[in-house]
N, CA, C and O atoms as a GROMACS GRO file, in nm:
protein
  620
    1UNK      N    1   0.075  -0.108  -0.014
    1UNK     CA    2   0.019   0.019   0.014
    1UNK      C    3   0.063   0.140   0.023
    1UNK      O    4   0.100   0.180   0.134
    2UNK      N    5   0.067   0.208  -0.072
    2UNK     CA    6   0.132   0.322  -0.082
    2UNK      C    7   0.120   0.442   0.018
    2UNK      O    8   0.019   0.449   0.088
    3UNK      N    9   0.204   0.523   0.025
    3UNK     CA   10   0.183   0.634   0.146
    3UNK      C   11  -0.007   0.696   0.080
    3UNK      O   12  -0.105   0.654   0.143
    4UNK      N   13  -0.015   0.734   0.032
    4UNK     CA   14  -0.150   0.845  -0.022
    4UNK      C   15  -0.236   0.734   0.049
    4UNK      O   16  -0.271   0.755   0.165
    5UNK      N   17  -0.260   0.653   0.005
    5UNK     CA   18  -0.336   0.507   0.020
    5UNK      C   19  -0.325   0.522   0.176
    5UNK      O   20  -0.412   0.579   0.242
    6UNK      N   21  -0.259   0.489   0.206
    6UNK     CA   22  -0.234   0.461   0.368
    6UNK      C   23  -0.307   0.561   0.426
    6UNK      O   24  -0.410   0.513   0.473
    7UNK      N   25  -0.298   0.704   0.448
    7UNK     CA   26  -0.286   0.842   0.430
    7UNK      C   27  -0.429   0.876   0.385
    7UNK      O   28  -0.486   0.955   0.461
    8UNK      N   29  -0.514   0.826   0.258
    8UNK     CA   30  -0.667   0.778   0.268
    8UNK      C   31  -0.725   0.765   0.372
    8UNK      O   32  -0.800   0.833   0.442
    9UNK      N   33  -0.655   0.607   0.376
    9UNK     CA   34  -0.761   0.549   0.510
    9UNK      C   35  -0.728   0.595   0.626
    9UNK      O   36  -0.822   0.630   0.697
   10UNK      N   37  -0.610   0.606   0.673
   10UNK     CA   38  -0.666   0.674   0.780
   10UNK      C   39  -0.759   0.817   0.777
   10UNK      O   40  -0.856   0.776   0.841
   11UNK      N   41  -0.782   0.923   0.752
   11UNK     CA   42  -0.864   1.016   0.683
   11UNK      C   43  -0.996   0.963   0.709
   11UNK      O   44  -1.062   1.002   0.805
   12UNK      N   45  -1.034   0.882   0.634
   12UNK     CA   46  -1.160   0.788   0.664
   12UNK      C   47  -1.160   0.771   0.761
   12UNK      O   48  -1.240   0.845   0.818
   13UNK      N   49  -1.078   0.667   0.865
   13UNK     CA   50  -1.124   0.613   0.970
   13UNK      C   51  -1.146   0.762   1.018
   13UNK      O   52  -1.254   0.802   0.976
   14UNK      N   53  -1.098   0.832   1.072
   14UNK     CA   54  -1.061   0.997   1.121
   14UNK      C   55  -1.210   1.009   1.080
   14UNK      O   56  -1.291   0.985   1.169
   15UNK      N   57  -1.255   1.040   0.960
   15UNK     CA   58  -1.368   1.140   0.914
   15UNK      C   59  -1.426   1.071   0.979
   15UNK      O   60  -1.469   1.131   1.077
   16UNK      N   61  -1.453   0.969   0.977
   16UNK     CA   62  -1.596   0.854   1.026
   16UNK      C   63  -1.629   0.890   1.193
   16UNK      O   64  -1.738   0.896   1.251
   17UNK      N   65  -1.501   0.911   1.239
   17UNK     CA   66  -1.464   0.856   1.393
   17UNK      C   67  -1.549   1.053   1.445
   17UNK      O   68  -1.624   1.074   1.541
   18UNK      N   69  -1.504   1.142   1.355
   18UNK     CA   70  -1.577   1.236   1.345
   18UNK      C   71  -1.642   1.279   1.368
   18UNK      O   72  -1.654   1.366   1.454
   19UNK      N   73  -1.772   1.202   1.243
   19UNK     CA   74  -1.912   1.193   1.229
   19UNK      C   75  -1.964   1.175   1.366
   19UNK      O   76  -2.036   1.241   1.441
   20UNK      N   77  -1.909   1.071   1.370
   20UNK     CA   78  -1.983   0.953   1.559
   20UNK      C   79  -1.992   1.050   1.708
   20UNK      O   80  -2.060   1.039   1.809
   21UNK      N   81  -1.829   1.197   1.640
   21UNK     CA   82  -1.842   1.253   1.837
   21UNK      C   83  -1.909   1.308   1.753
   21UNK      O   84  -2.016   1.281   1.807
   22UNK      N   85  -1.952   1.391   1.622
   22UNK     CA   86  -2.054   1.555   1.628
   22UNK      C   87  -2.228   1.487   1.647
   22UNK      O   88  -2.321   1.567   1.660
   23UNK      N   89  -2.251   1.351   1.647
   23UNK     CA   90  -2.355   1.306   1.700
   23UNK      C   91  -2.378   1.280   1.856
   23UNK      O   92  -2.467   1.322   1.929
   24UNK      N   93  -2.266   1.197   1.883
   24UNK     CA   94  -2.309   1.226   2.019
   24UNK      C   95  -2.312   1.324   2.122
   24UNK      O   96  -2.376   1.322   2.227
   25UNK      N   97  -2.186   1.457   2.051
   25UNK     CA   98  -2.231   1.565   2.094
   25UNK      C   99  -2.351   1.645   2.070
   25UNK      O  100  -2.417   1.707   2.154
   26UNK      N  101  -2.369   1.636   1.951
   26UNK     CA  102  -2.555   1.681   1.913
   26UNK      C  103  -2.629   1.618   2.034
   26UNK      O  104  -2.673   1.703   2.112
   27UNK      N  105  -2.652   1.490   2.067
   27UNK     CA  106  -2.753   1.416   2.132
   27UNK      C  107  -2.730   1.437   2.328
   27UNK      O  108  -2.819   1.445   2.413
   28UNK      N  109  -2.550   1.441   2.351
   28UNK     CA  110  -2.536   1.481   2.451
   28UNK      C  111  -2.555   1.623   2.513
   28UNK      O  112  -2.569   1.655   2.631
   29UNK      N  113  -2.552   1.698   2.402
   29UNK     CA  114  -2.553   1.830   2.453
   29UNK      C  115  -2.705   1.876   2.482
   29UNK      O  116  -2.734   1.968   2.558
   30UNK      N  117  -2.787   1.805   2.416
   30UNK     CA  118  -2.904   1.894   2.333
   30UNK      C  119  -2.926   1.973   2.266
   30UNK      O  120  -3.023   2.048   2.273
   31UNK      N  121  -2.797   1.971   2.146
   31UNK     CA  122  -2.827   2.108   2.090
   31UNK      C  123  -2.890   2.052   1.921
   31UNK      O  124  -2.883   1.950   1.852
   32UNK      N  125  -2.946   2.174   1.914
   32UNK     CA  126  -2.980   2.213   1.753
   32UNK      C  127  -2.915   2.119   1.589
   32UNK      O  128  -2.964   2.052   1.498
   33UNK      N  129  -2.754   2.180   1.640
   33UNK     CA  130  -2.660   2.114   1.504
   33UNK      C  131  -2.546   2.137   1.609
   33UNK      O  132  -2.555   2.184   1.722
   34UNK      N  133  -2.455   2.098   1.550
   34UNK     CA  134  -2.322   2.060   1.578
   34UNK      C  135  -2.244   2.086   1.459
   34UNK      O  136  -2.277   2.022   1.359
   35UNK      N  137  -2.158   2.157   1.450
   35UNK     CA  138  -2.050   2.195   1.289
   35UNK      C  139  -1.902   2.190   1.333
   35UNK      O  140  -1.852   2.273   1.409
   36UNK      N  141  -1.836   2.083   1.277
   36UNK     CA  142  -1.718   2.091   1.256
   36UNK      C  143  -1.646   2.134   1.113
   36UNK      O  144  -1.693   2.113   1.001
   37UNK      N  145  -1.535   2.191   1.140
   37UNK     CA  146  -1.434   2.270   1.002
   37UNK      C  147  -1.330   2.299   1.073
   37UNK      O  148  -1.308   2.386   1.157
   38UNK      N  149  -1.211   2.142   0.989
   38UNK     CA  150  -1.118   2.131   1.030
   38UNK      C  151  -1.110   2.124   1.216
   38UNK      O  152  -1.226   2.117   1.259
   39UNK      N  153  -1.045   2.124   1.286
   39UNK     CA  154  -1.073   2.156   1.416
   39UNK      C  155  -1.167   2.224   1.541
   39UNK      O  156  -1.180   2.189   1.659
   40UNK      N  157  -1.209   2.302   1.490
   40UNK     CA  158  -1.296   2.418   1.530
   40UNK      C  159  -1.478   2.275   1.548
   40UNK      O  160  -1.530   2.204   1.462
   41UNK      N  161  -1.498   2.285   1.626
   41UNK     CA  162  -1.647   2.226   1.625
   41UNK      C  163  -1.720   2.381   1.737
   41UNK      O  164  -1.691   2.455   1.832
   42UNK      N  165  -1.810   2.355   1.652
   42UNK     CA  166  -1.924   2.476   1.732
   42UNK      C  167  -2.071   2.403   1.727
   42UNK      O  168  -2.129   2.339   1.640
   43UNK      N  169  -2.099   2.437   1.842
   43UNK     CA  170  -2.248   2.418   1.852
   43UNK      C  171  -2.380   2.541   1.879
   43UNK      O  172  -2.375   2.663   1.891
   44UNK      N  173  -2.478   2.459   1.880
   44UNK     CA  174  -2.606   2.560   1.811
   44UNK      C  175  -2.684   2.526   1.870
   44UNK      O  176  -2.674   2.408   1.902
   45UNK      N  177  -2.797   2.595   1.917
   45UNK     CA  178  -2.926   2.588   1.998
   45UNK      C  179  -3.044   2.693   1.919
   45UNK      O  180  -3.154   2.692   1.974
   46UNK      N  181  -3.037   2.749   1.843
   46UNK     CA  182  -3.154   2.844   1.801
   46UNK      C  183  -3.285   2.688   1.690
   46UNK      O  184  -3.292   2.578   1.636
   47UNK      N  185  -3.340   2.791   1.723
   47UNK     CA  186  -3.501   2.640   1.625
   47UNK      C  187  -3.472   2.687   1.463
   47UNK      O  188  -3.426   2.792   1.419
   48UNK      N  189  -3.508   2.587   1.407
   48UNK     CA  190  -3.507   2.621   1.237
   48UNK      C  191  -3.375   2.629   1.220
   48UNK      O  192  -3.278   2.596   1.288
   49UNK      N  193  -3.399   2.713   1.053
   49UNK     CA  194  -3.285   2.746   0.996
   49UNK      C  195  -3.181   2.880   1.029
   49UNK      O  196  -3.082   2.929   0.974
   50UNK      N  197  -3.277   2.916   1.178
   50UNK     CA  198  -3.200   3.029   1.206
   50UNK      C  199  -3.026   3.016   1.171
   50UNK      O  200  -2.963   3.069   1.079
   51UNK      N  201  -2.976   2.920   1.287
   51UNK     CA  202  -2.835   2.932   1.303
   51UNK      C  203  -2.762   2.862   1.131
   51UNK      O  204  -2.644   2.881   1.161
   52UNK      N  205  -2.757   2.820   1.032
   52UNK     CA  206  -2.742   2.766   0.942
   52UNK      C  207  -2.744   2.968   0.850
   52UNK      O  208  -2.662   3.037   0.789
   53UNK      N  209  -2.846   2.979   0.880
   53UNK     CA  210  -2.865   3.098   0.757
   53UNK      C  211  -2.807   3.204   0.790
   53UNK      O  212  -2.774   3.279   0.698
   54UNK      N  213  -2.766   3.256   0.980
   54UNK     CA  214  -2.696   3.335   1.022
   54UNK      C  215  -2.551   3.289   0.998
   54UNK      O  216  -2.476   3.378   0.958
   55UNK      N  217  -2.488   3.143   1.017
   55UNK     CA  218  -2.346   3.111   0.901
   55UNK      C  219  -2.325   3.162   0.782
   55UNK      O  220  -2.217   3.203   0.740
   56UNK      N  221  -2.457   3.159   0.706
   56UNK     CA  222  -2.389   3.160   0.541
   56UNK      C  223  -2.372   3.267   0.516
   56UNK      O  224  -2.277   3.304   0.447
   57UNK      N  225  -2.479   3.363   0.580
   57UNK     CA  226  -2.448   3.593   0.582
   57UNK      C  227  -2.408   3.572   0.636
   57UNK      O  228  -2.358   3.472   0.585
   58UNK      N  229  -2.333   3.586   0.813
   58UNK     CA  230  -2.170   3.617   0.825
   58UNK      C  231  -2.082   3.579   0.842
   58UNK      O  232  -1.986   3.649   0.876
   59UNK      N  233  -2.071   3.404   0.819
   59UNK     CA  234  -1.966   3.363   0.830
   59UNK      C  235  -1.936   3.242   0.773
   59UNK      O  236  -1.912   3.143   0.842
   60UNK      N  237  -1.936   3.242   0.606
   60UNK     CA  238  -1.954   3.161   0.525
   60UNK      C  239  -1.877   3.085   0.510
   60UNK      O  240  -1.910   2.969   0.485
   61UNK      N  241  -1.746   3.124   0.519
   61UNK     CA  242  -1.616   3.041   0.529
   61UNK      C  243  -1.637   2.935   0.628
   61UNK      O  244  -1.564   2.836   0.615
   62UNK      N  245  -1.720   2.936   0.721
   62UNK     CA  246  -1.715   2.808   0.862
   62UNK      C  247  -1.767   2.735   0.795
   62UNK      O  248  -1.717   2.622   0.797
   63UNK      N  249  -1.868   2.751   0.719
   63UNK     CA  250  -1.937   2.586   0.664
   63UNK      C  251  -1.882   2.554   0.510
   63UNK      O  252  -1.962   2.480   0.452
   64UNK      N  253  -1.780   2.586   0.437
   64UNK     CA  254  -1.756   2.575   0.310
   64UNK      C  255  -1.629   2.440   0.383
   64UNK      O  256  -1.522   2.453   0.441
   65UNK      N  257  -1.704   2.325   0.345
   65UNK     CA  258  -1.595   2.199   0.375
   65UNK      C  259  -1.629   2.138   0.486
   65UNK      O  260  -1.558   2.046   0.528
   66UNK      N  261  -1.755   2.183   0.558
   66UNK     CA  262  -1.767   2.130   0.742
   66UNK      C  263  -1.849   2.009   0.745
   66UNK      O  264  -1.827   1.970   0.630
   67UNK      N  265  -1.889   1.965   0.771
   67UNK     CA  266  -1.940   1.838   0.838
   67UNK      C  267  -2.018   1.897   0.956
   67UNK      O  268  -1.974   1.954   1.056
   68UNK      N  269  -2.149   1.868   0.919
   68UNK     CA  270  -2.294   1.891   1.011
   68UNK      C  271  -2.334   1.744   1.066
   68UNK      O  272  -2.313   1.638   1.008
   69UNK      N  273  -2.392   1.761   1.180
   69UNK     CA  274  -2.502   1.669   1.236
   69UNK      C  275  -2.598   1.794   1.321
   69UNK      O  276  -2.573   1.874   1.412
   70UNK      N  277  -2.690   1.769   1.260
   70UNK     CA  278  -2.811   1.812   1.308
   70UNK      C  279  -2.962   1.723   1.354
   70UNK      O  280  -2.973   1.602   1.334
   71UNK      N  281  -3.054   1.796   1.410
   71UNK     CA  282  -3.129   1.692   1.428
   71UNK      C  283  -3.219   1.706   1.361
   71UNK      O  284  -3.275   1.597   1.366
   72UNK      N  285  -3.284   1.778   1.291
   72UNK     CA  286  -3.396   1.756   1.186
   72UNK      C  287  -3.329   1.878   1.036
   72UNK      O  288  -3.279   1.990   1.040
   73UNK      N  289  -3.364   1.781   0.919
   73UNK     CA  290  -3.361   1.933   0.790
   73UNK      C  291  -3.454   1.915   0.727
   73UNK      O  292  -3.508   1.807   0.705
   74UNK      N  293  -3.480   2.000   0.695
   74UNK     CA  294  -3.570   2.037   0.606
   74UNK      C  295  -3.540   2.079   0.429
   74UNK      O  296  -3.425   2.052   0.392
   75UNK      N  297  -3.595   2.115   0.366
   75UNK     CA  298  -3.574   2.191   0.205
   75UNK      C  299  -3.468   2.289   0.292
   75UNK      O  300  -3.349   2.261   0.308
   76UNK      N  301  -3.525   2.394   0.339
   76UNK     CA  302  -3.479   2.497   0.344
   76UNK      C  303  -3.307   2.515   0.442
   76UNK      O  304  -3.223   2.605   0.448
   77UNK      N  305  -3.317   2.383   0.502
   77UNK     CA  306  -3.136   2.386   0.544
   77UNK      C  307  -3.106   2.300   0.473
   77UNK      O  308  -2.988   2.267   0.476
   78UNK      N  309  -3.151   2.264   0.428
   78UNK     CA  310  -3.043   2.162   0.314
   78UNK      C  311  -3.028   2.272   0.223
   78UNK      O  312  -2.909   2.285   0.196
   79UNK      N  313  -3.103   2.362   0.162
   79UNK     CA  314  -3.029   2.445   0.039
   79UNK      C  315  -2.926   2.557   0.134
   79UNK      O  316  -2.846   2.625   0.070
   80UNK      N  317  -2.930   2.568   0.256
   80UNK     CA  318  -2.872   2.647   0.310
   80UNK      C  319  -2.693   2.632   0.283
   80UNK      O  320  -2.597   2.700   0.246
   81UNK      N  321  -2.746   2.421   0.357
   81UNK     CA  322  -2.593   2.358   0.371
   81UNK      C  323  -2.520   2.378   0.261
   81UNK      O  324  -2.399   2.383   0.277
   82UNK      N  325  -2.576   2.394   0.120
   82UNK     CA  326  -2.578   2.348  -0.026
   82UNK      C  327  -2.495   2.475  -0.060
   82UNK      O  328  -2.388   2.478  -0.121
   83UNK      N  329  -2.569   2.582  -0.006
   83UNK     CA  330  -2.518   2.712  -0.033
   83UNK      C  331  -2.359   2.752   0.027
   83UNK      O  332  -2.278   2.820  -0.035
   84UNK      N  333  -2.342   2.701   0.143
   84UNK     CA  334  -2.270   2.683   0.231
   84UNK      C  335  -2.174   2.631   0.196
   84UNK      O  336  -2.069   2.689   0.225
   85UNK      N  337  -2.165   2.462   0.095
   85UNK     CA  338  -2.098   2.387   0.050
   85UNK      C  339  -2.028   2.313   0.149
   85UNK      O  340  -1.906   2.296   0.151
   86UNK      N  341  -2.119   2.266   0.236
   86UNK     CA  342  -2.062   2.162   0.342
   86UNK      C  343  -2.025   2.039   0.254
   86UNK      O  344  -2.058   2.025   0.136
   87UNK      N  345  -1.945   1.945   0.335
   87UNK     CA  346  -1.887   1.881   0.277
   87UNK      C  347  -1.973   1.738   0.348
   87UNK      O  348  -1.990   1.646   0.268
   88UNK      N  349  -2.020   1.719   0.475
   88UNK     CA  350  -2.117   1.609   0.481
   88UNK      C  351  -2.206   1.632   0.558
   88UNK      O  352  -2.172   1.721   0.636
   89UNK      N  353  -2.318   1.589   0.579
   89UNK     CA  354  -2.439   1.578   0.676
   89UNK      C  355  -2.475   1.413   0.768
   89UNK      O  356  -2.476   1.297   0.727
   90UNK      N  357  -2.504   1.476   0.912
   90UNK     CA  358  -2.598   1.328   0.902
   90UNK      C  359  -2.701   1.439   0.965
   90UNK      O  360  -2.693   1.560   0.985
   91UNK      N  361  -2.814   1.328   0.990
   91UNK     CA  362  -2.927   1.405   1.049
   91UNK      C  363  -2.995   1.338   1.120
   91UNK      O  364  -2.972   1.221   1.092
   92UNK      N  365  -3.107   1.350   1.238
   92UNK     CA  366  -3.180   1.272   1.285
   92UNK      C  367  -3.304   1.200   1.153
   92UNK      O  368  -3.327   1.085   1.115
   93UNK      N  369  -3.357   1.326   1.118
   93UNK     CA  370  -3.495   1.292   1.054
   93UNK      C  371  -3.452   1.393   0.912
   93UNK      O  372  -3.359   1.474   0.918
   94UNK      N  373  -3.522   1.374   0.806
   94UNK     CA  374  -3.488   1.437   0.718
   94UNK      C  375  -3.585   1.424   0.578
   94UNK      O  376  -3.603   1.321   0.512
   95UNK      N  377  -3.638   1.545   0.555
   95UNK     CA  378  -3.752   1.528   0.467
   95UNK      C  379  -3.742   1.511   0.346
   95UNK      O  380  -3.677   1.600   0.293
   96UNK      N  381  -3.791   1.408   0.257
   96UNK     CA  382  -3.759   1.374   0.132
   96UNK      C  383  -3.718   1.488   0.033
   96UNK      O  384  -3.632   1.486  -0.055
   97UNK      N  385  -3.791   1.574   0.064
   97UNK     CA  386  -3.725   1.730  -0.028
   97UNK      C  387  -3.581   1.738  -0.012
   97UNK      O  388  -3.503   1.743  -0.107
   98UNK      N  389  -3.540   1.739   0.139
   98UNK     CA  390  -3.399   1.819   0.150
   98UNK      C  391  -3.332   1.659   0.106
   98UNK      O  392  -3.210   1.675   0.098
   99UNK      N  393  -3.354   1.570   0.088
   99UNK     CA  394  -3.302   1.492   0.121
   99UNK      C  395  -3.219   1.433  -0.022
   99UNK      O  396  -3.116   1.368  -0.027
  100UNK      N  397  -3.314   1.487  -0.146
  100UNK     CA  398  -3.313   1.460  -0.296
  100UNK      C  399  -3.246   1.592  -0.314
  100UNK      O  400  -3.145   1.585  -0.383
  101UNK      N  401  -3.275   1.704  -0.270
  101UNK     CA  402  -3.166   1.855  -0.308
  101UNK      C  403  -3.020   1.788  -0.292
  101UNK      O  404  -2.948   1.757  -0.387
  102UNK      N  405  -2.992   1.773  -0.170
  102UNK     CA  406  -2.870   1.741  -0.154
  102UNK      C  407  -2.794   1.694  -0.190
  102UNK      O  408  -2.681   1.742  -0.201
  103UNK      N  409  -2.852   1.499  -0.248
  103UNK     CA  410  -2.846   1.426  -0.292
  103UNK      C  411  -2.769   1.462  -0.526
  103UNK      O  412  -2.692   1.410  -0.608
  104UNK      N  413  -2.881   1.595  -0.512
  104UNK     CA  414  -2.839   1.639  -0.649
  104UNK      C  415  -2.745   1.718  -0.662
  104UNK      O  416  -2.694   1.757  -0.767
  105UNK      N  417  -2.705   1.757  -0.507
  105UNK     CA  418  -2.594   1.893  -0.501
  105UNK      C  419  -2.471   1.817  -0.492
  105UNK      O  420  -2.361   1.864  -0.520
  106UNK      N  421  -2.499   1.657  -0.438
  106UNK     CA  422  -2.351   1.570  -0.421
  106UNK      C  423  -2.310   1.609  -0.313
  106UNK      O  424  -2.191   1.642  -0.309
  107UNK      N  425  -2.394   1.621  -0.182
  107UNK     CA  426  -2.370   1.603  -0.062
  107UNK      C  427  -2.392   1.496   0.028
  107UNK      O  428  -2.502   1.439   0.034
  108UNK      N  429  -2.301   1.465   0.096
  108UNK     CA  430  -2.283   1.300   0.141
  108UNK      C  431  -2.419   1.344   0.226
  108UNK      O  432  -2.477   1.451   0.241
  109UNK      N  433  -2.441   1.206   0.274
  109UNK     CA  434  -2.566   1.250   0.341
  109UNK      C  435  -2.595   1.126   0.409
  109UNK      O  436  -2.595   1.020   0.347
  110UNK      N  437  -2.623   1.134   0.552
  110UNK     CA  438  -2.661   0.954   0.632
  110UNK      C  439  -2.772   1.007   0.716
  110UNK      O  440  -2.772   1.128   0.741
  111UNK      N  441  -2.866   0.932   0.762
  111UNK     CA  442  -2.976   0.984   0.828
  111UNK      C  443  -3.028   0.854   0.952
  111UNK      O  444  -2.986   0.739   0.958
  112UNK      N  445  -3.122   0.915   1.033
  112UNK     CA  446  -3.186   0.806   1.091
  112UNK      C  447  -3.319   0.745   1.005
  112UNK      O  448  -3.359   0.631   0.983
  113UNK      N  449  -3.372   0.890   0.966
  113UNK     CA  450  -3.573   0.845   0.917
  113UNK      C  451  -3.546   0.969   0.828
  113UNK      O  452  -3.471   1.062   0.858
  114UNK      N  453  -3.647   0.953   0.664
  114UNK     CA  454  -3.665   0.969   0.630
  114UNK      C  455  -3.799   1.039   0.620
  114UNK      O  456  -3.872   0.952   0.669
  115UNK      N  457  -3.898   1.165   0.581
  115UNK     CA  458  -4.009   1.208   0.653
  115UNK      C  459  -4.047   1.229   0.510
  115UNK      O  460  -3.971   1.281   0.428
  116UNK      N  461  -4.176   1.184   0.481
  116UNK     CA  462  -4.220   1.308   0.358
  116UNK      C  463  -4.229   1.469   0.363
  116UNK      O  464  -4.231   1.541   0.263
  117UNK      N  465  -4.235   1.510   0.490
  117UNK     CA  466  -4.243   1.680   0.555
  117UNK      C  467  -4.170   1.658   0.682
  117UNK      O  468  -4.137   1.562   0.753
  118UNK      N  469  -4.160   1.787   0.682
  118UNK     CA  470  -4.131   1.823   0.817
  118UNK      C  471  -4.201   1.906   0.899
  118UNK      O  472  -4.172   2.024   0.882
  119UNK      N  473  -4.298   1.879   0.999
  119UNK     CA  474  -4.381   1.893   1.043
  119UNK      C  475  -4.357   2.091   1.100
  119UNK      O  476  -4.241   2.131   1.087
  120UNK      N  477  -4.448   2.184   1.150
  120UNK     CA  478  -4.429   2.292   1.212
  120UNK      C  479  -4.428   2.258   1.339
  120UNK      O  480  -4.460   2.143   1.371
  121UNK      N  481  -4.383   2.378   1.455
  121UNK     CA  482  -4.348   2.371   1.583
  121UNK      C  483  -4.447   2.323   1.647
  121UNK      O  484  -4.418   2.256   1.747
  122UNK      N  485  -4.593   2.339   1.612
  122UNK     CA  486  -4.727   2.316   1.689
  122UNK      C  487  -4.709   2.174   1.626
  122UNK      O  488  -4.681   2.102   1.722
  123UNK      N  489  -4.712   2.087   1.498
  123UNK     CA  490  -4.756   2.005   1.445
  123UNK      C  491  -4.893   2.029   1.408
  123UNK      O  492  -4.958   1.924   1.407
  124UNK      N  493  -4.965   2.138   1.375
  124UNK     CA  494  -5.066   2.140   1.288
  124UNK      C  495  -5.064   2.167   1.165
  124UNK      O  496  -5.160   2.193   1.092
  125UNK      N  497  -4.930   2.161   1.134
  125UNK     CA  498  -4.912   2.143   0.960
  125UNK      C  499  -4.731   2.118   0.929
  125UNK      O  500  -4.632   2.070   0.985
  126UNK      N  501  -4.775   2.198   0.782
  126UNK     CA  502  -4.586   2.116   0.771
  126UNK      C  503  -4.509   2.264   0.767
  126UNK      O  504  -4.554   2.370   0.723
  127UNK      N  505  -4.366   2.236   0.831
  127UNK     CA  506  -4.266   2.373   0.837
  127UNK      C  507  -4.299   2.465   0.752
  127UNK      O  508  -4.295   2.430   0.634
  128UNK      N  509  -4.341   2.606   0.782
  128UNK     CA  510  -4.296   2.720   0.730
  128UNK      C  511  -4.175   2.726   0.574
  128UNK      O  512  -4.212   2.751   0.459
  129UNK      N  513  -4.066   2.704   0.606
  129UNK     CA  514  -3.980   2.728   0.542
  129UNK      C  515  -3.961   2.627   0.430
  129UNK      O  516  -3.931   2.640   0.311
  130UNK      N  517  -3.987   2.521   0.507
  130UNK     CA  518  -3.999   2.392   0.357
  130UNK      C  519  -4.070   2.440   0.272
  130UNK      O  520  -4.019   2.473   0.164
  131UNK      N  521  -4.222   2.458   0.300
  131UNK     CA  522  -4.346   2.476   0.228
  131UNK      C  523  -4.324   2.575   0.136
  131UNK      O  524  -4.381   2.564   0.028
  132UNK      N  525  -4.236   2.692   0.162
  132UNK     CA  526  -4.213   2.792   0.112
  132UNK      C  527  -4.101   2.772  -0.011
  132UNK      O  528  -4.082   2.828  -0.119
  133UNK      N  529  -4.045   2.677   0.051
  133UNK     CA  530  -3.935   2.670  -0.063
  133UNK      C  531  -3.985   2.548  -0.185
  133UNK      O  532  -3.921   2.514  -0.284
  134UNK      N  533  -4.094   2.506  -0.150
  134UNK     CA  534  -4.241   2.397  -0.298
  134UNK      C  535  -4.102   2.320  -0.307
  134UNK      O  536  -4.010   2.259  -0.252
  135UNK      N  537  -4.203   2.410  -0.494
  135UNK     CA  538  -4.102   2.271  -0.554
  135UNK      C  539  -3.933   2.300  -0.642
  135UNK      O  540  -3.861   2.227  -0.710
  136UNK      N  541  -3.923   2.462  -0.588
  136UNK     CA  542  -3.780   2.486  -0.611
  136UNK      C  543  -3.621   2.440  -0.581
  136UNK      O  544  -3.558   2.457  -0.476
  137UNK      N  545  -3.570   2.367  -0.722
  137UNK     CA  546  -3.476   2.326  -0.732
  137UNK      C  547  -3.326   2.381  -0.730
  137UNK      O  548  -3.230   2.316  -0.688
  138UNK      N  549  -3.318   2.551  -0.799
  138UNK     CA  550  -3.199   2.618  -0.787
  138UNK      C  551  -3.185   2.676  -0.659
  138UNK      O  552  -3.252   2.775  -0.630
  139UNK      N  553  -3.094   2.620  -0.566
  139UNK     CA  554  -3.103   2.671  -0.453
  139UNK      C  555  -3.044   2.820  -0.417
  139UNK      O  556  -3.046   2.869  -0.304
  140UNK      N  557  -2.982   2.897  -0.561
  140UNK     CA  558  -2.986   3.005  -0.493
  140UNK      C  559  -3.124   3.090  -0.522
  140UNK      O  560  -3.108   3.210  -0.500
  141UNK      N  561  -3.255   3.056  -0.565
  141UNK     CA  562  -3.308   3.106  -0.609
  141UNK      C  563  -3.405   3.108  -0.511
  141UNK      O  564  -3.506   3.174  -0.534
  142UNK      N  565  -3.392   3.014  -0.344
  142UNK     CA  566  -3.388   2.931  -0.209
  142UNK      C  567  -3.354   3.079  -0.143
  142UNK      O  568  -3.437   3.162  -0.106
  143UNK      N  569  -3.231   3.088  -0.137
  143UNK     CA  570  -3.199   3.231  -0.034
  143UNK      C  571  -3.285   3.328  -0.064
  143UNK      O  572  -3.348   3.320   0.041
  144UNK      N  573  -3.330   3.400  -0.114
  144UNK     CA  574  -3.387   3.526  -0.124
  144UNK      C  575  -3.530   3.474  -0.045
  144UNK      O  576  -3.576   3.570   0.017
  145UNK      N  577  -3.579   3.403  -0.036
  145UNK     CA  578  -3.758   3.314   0.017
  145UNK      C  579  -3.692   3.315   0.139
  145UNK      O  580  -3.756   3.370   0.229
  146UNK      N  581  -3.548   3.259   0.180
  146UNK     CA  582  -3.548   3.179   0.307
  146UNK      C  583  -3.486   3.356   0.370
  146UNK      O  584  -3.528   3.378   0.483
  147UNK      N  585  -3.420   3.443   0.323
  147UNK     CA  586  -3.378   3.561   0.372
  147UNK      C  587  -3.541   3.614   0.401
  147UNK      O  588  -3.562   3.601   0.521
  148UNK      N  589  -3.630   3.654   0.348
  148UNK     CA  590  -3.781   3.708   0.369
  148UNK      C  591  -3.819   3.632   0.488
  148UNK      O  592  -3.872   3.662   0.595
  149UNK      N  593  -3.792   3.567   0.455
  149UNK     CA  594  -3.887   3.460   0.576
  149UNK      C  595  -3.796   3.504   0.739
  149UNK      O  596  -3.859   3.540   0.839
  150UNK      N  597  -3.698   3.497   0.738
  150UNK     CA  598  -3.627   3.534   0.854
  150UNK      C  599  -3.630   3.664   0.864
  150UNK      O  600  -3.663   3.715   0.971
  151UNK      N  601  -3.590   3.749   0.743
  151UNK     CA  602  -3.655   3.904   0.862
  151UNK      C  603  -3.814   3.950   0.872
  151UNK      O  604  -3.848   4.063   0.907
  152UNK      N  605  -3.888   3.863   0.842
  152UNK     CA  606  -4.033   3.878   0.921
  152UNK      C  607  -4.062   3.816   1.057
  152UNK      O  608  -4.153   3.833   1.138
  153UNK      N  609  -3.956   3.738   1.055
  153UNK     CA  610  -3.979   3.628   1.175
  153UNK      C  611  -3.871   3.740   1.292
  153UNK      O  612  -3.898   3.752   1.411
  154UNK      N  613  -3.775   3.797   1.239
  154UNK     CA  614  -3.677   3.858   1.321
  154UNK      C  615  -3.745   3.976   1.364
  154UNK      O  616  -3.702   4.029   1.466
  155UNK      N  617  -3.871   4.044   1.290
  155UNK     CA  618  -3.906   4.178   1.296
  155UNK      C  619  -3.880   4.270   1.203
  155UNK      O  620  -3.916   4.387   1.219
   0.00000   0.00000   0.00000
């Protein structure tokens, strides 16, 4: 085995361990999202797409190439992750539309459960951001919709 192959095998093993550690941290810390980029690991607690939106609009470099462990991912969150150029995602729950979008853009995804849609917070209907995203597949067209939603939510 050549050095490059040994190094790649080691990196793959280490990368898997990183994902496992992020998932463990996600659940033990009761975070909504844990993101690692290089040696830096950050935890997040806001609901919905707020943390991803803030990172994409304020610190996009942190998302580029990142590995994310998240509890719930709908289409809006998936679009923000794609726009941020993440490398890999683990999520406990993912909507079919989010999964299809992430796969279309080549993001490595693993998950606990795929669901037809994400519920809103009161479980009375669909998630408003996922509904807002509709059938649009171009993530650059979804960002202005999410931006308007966040602006209205934050007043």
